[in-house]
N, C-alpha and C positions, 0 to 999 in steps of 0.2 A: 141721547146716551153715548153718539157717538163725538161729541163734542167733550165729555166729562170725560173721557179717555184721553183725547188728546192734550186735555188738561191736563191731567193726573202724568204723563210719558214728558211734557212739558217739564211740568215738577222735578219731574225725576231729571231728566237731562241737566236742566242748572244744577241741581241737587251733587250730581254725577259731575259737572265739570269745574264749583267751586271747592268740591274734595280736589282733585286732579288740581285745581291751579294750589290749593296748599299744600298738598303732600311734593309740589315743584318747588314749593316757597321756603318748603324742610328743609329737603334736598341743598338747595341754591344757600338757605345760610351754613349747613352744616359743612359745605365744603368751603366756605368762605372764612369760619371756625379754623377749619381743617388746615387753612391753605395759612393763616396766621396764624396758629399752633408753630405748624413749620419751619416758619419765618423765624419763631421767635426762638424757637428751639435754636436752628442756623445761627440766629445772630449770636446765642448764647457761648450756641460750640469755638464761634470765631475769638469772642468776648474770653474767652479760657485759653482757646491757644495763643491770643499773644499775651494776654499776663504769665504762661509760661515759659516764653523765648525774652521777657523779658524781666524774667526771673531768672532764664539763666542765661541773657545780659548779664544781666548786675552782678553774678557768681562768676561770670571770664573777671568781670573787671576786676572785684576782690582779692580772685586770683590771683590775675596778674600783677597786683598792686604788690599783693601781701609776699610774690619771689622778687618782686623790685626790690623792698624794702630788705628779706633776708638777705640777698642779694648782696644789699652796702652793707650793713651789718657787719656778715660775714668777713668782706673785703679789711672793713673800716681794724676788724677785732688782729686778721693776718697783718696787715701794716704795720698797726701796736706793736704784736709780736714780736717783728721785724726786725725790731729796733729796740732793743735792751741797751744797747752800748751809751745810746746817749740819755736814756733816763737815768742809768743808773754810773756818773762818771767815776765813781771812787773804784768804782771793779775793772775801769782800760788802764793793765798794765805797761809802765813806759820802763825799756832798758837806760838806766844811769851810767853801766858805764859797762867793757868788751869780758868785766870778770863773773857778771851772771848779776850784779845787785840789781833793782827795779825802785823802783816809786808809782807812785798814783796821783792824779790831782784831786784837789776839792774842785766846786764849783767855781768859788769865789778865787782859786787857782786858774781857773781858765779864763775866764771873764779877765786878771788882773792877764796874764797870758798874751788873751786874744787884742787886749787896748795894748802893750806894750808891741806885742808883732807890729798892728797893721801903722802905728807910730813911728818904726822904725823901718820896717821891713819890708810893706805889705805896697808897696811905691811899684818896685821890680818884682815880688814876691806873690801876685797876685792870687790867691787862689793856693798856696803850694806852687804856683809855675817860676818858668823865670825869663821875666822880656827881651832879656839881655841876649840871654841862649836858651830856645825853647827844648833842644838837647838833654839840660840839666836844670832838672826840679828836685821839688825836697820831700820826694818822694819816699818813704821805704828801701828802695831797690836803689833810687839814684845813691842815696846817699850811703848805702854799704857800702856802692862801687867805687867811691873816693876812697880817695889814699893821701895821708890816713884815713880808718871810718869814721863815717858822721851821723852812725844810724843811732849813736844815745847822744843824750843830755850833753856826759862830759865830752864827748867827740863834736858836739855841736857849739860848747862854750869854747872852747880852743878854735875854731875858725872865727868866732864874732872876737878873739880877740888878737887873733893872728893869722887873718883868712891867707891860704893857697891857691894855686890854681887845683883844677881835679884830678892832677894827677901827682899832689902835693912838692913839686920842684919845685917851683916858682914864686916868693911872695905877691903878696897883688893887696898888701891892706893899704894902699893910695889909690884905689881904684874900687873898691870893696869896703862899706861903713865896716869902720873896727877899733876895736877900745886901741890898738897902735898908731894909730894916725889921725887921733880924734882931735886933733887941729885940723883936719883938713875934714871930718865931719863931724859939725857941730849937734849933733842928735844923738850922740857914743856918747859925745864929753860926759851927761849927765848919770850915763851909764851903771849899773853895781852891777856886781856881781852871779846876784840877789835878782837881777832885771835879767841877764842874761838866762841864766838856768832856769826862770820862769817862759821867757820866750823861746829856749830849745826843748822843755817840755810840751807846752804848745804845740810847737811842729807836729812832735813826734805823736801827741795826743792826738791830733787831725789823724794822722796816718791811721790810726787804729780805728775812726769812728767813722770815716767815711773815703775807704781805700780806694774805690772807684772813683771820685772826683776829685781829692786832695790829690795834688802834683798836677794839674790838665789844666790851669791856671783859667784868662777869661773863660771858653770854653761853656766854664760851670756855672760862672759867675759873671 
C-alpha cells in the first residue's frame, strides 16, 4: 500500500513539473513575442519619422527653388521694364535746333548713324568720350556748355562743317575732321550733309538712351 502511495505521489510530482515547465515555456514565448512586437513598432515609428523628415527636406528644397525662380523672374521683369527707351526707338525725342524743333529716329536711322559715327568719329570719340581731351566729351552737359551751343542736331552739323575750340574763338578745322578741311581729312570728302545729320542725331540719341554711360569713353566700352 505504501508503494502504491509513493507511485501516486511520484506521478503527481511529474505531472506538476510538466505543467510548471509548460507554463514557463508559454510565458517565455509570450515575452519573446511581446519584445518582437515592440521592436517592430519601434522600427515602424523610426521609418515613419524618417519619411516625415525626408518629406520636410523635399518641401524645403522645393520652397527654396520656387523662391529663387520667383526672384529671377521678378528681376527680369524689372530689367525689361527699366529700359523702354531702347525698345521704342521712335519715342526718343531729339532736339534739332534751339527754337524747339525736334525729331526722332527710326531703327534704320540709328543703325545708319552708328555706322557713320564709327567710321568717322569713333577713333577719337569711342563711347562718346574724347581720347585727346578727357575733360570734353559728347555728353549733353558738355555739348551744352560749348560756344556756340552744340547740343542740337544743327549745332553738331555746324561743328562738323567748321569746327572751333570749346569757347568758339579759334578755328580747328585742320586738326579736327571737318568738311571745311576735307582735303586734309579723306573720310570727310565723301560726306554729305545728310550724313552729318544722321551722325549728329545718333550722338544725341545715345545721350538719351544711355546717359549714364555715353560720354564715359573706354571705362564703359
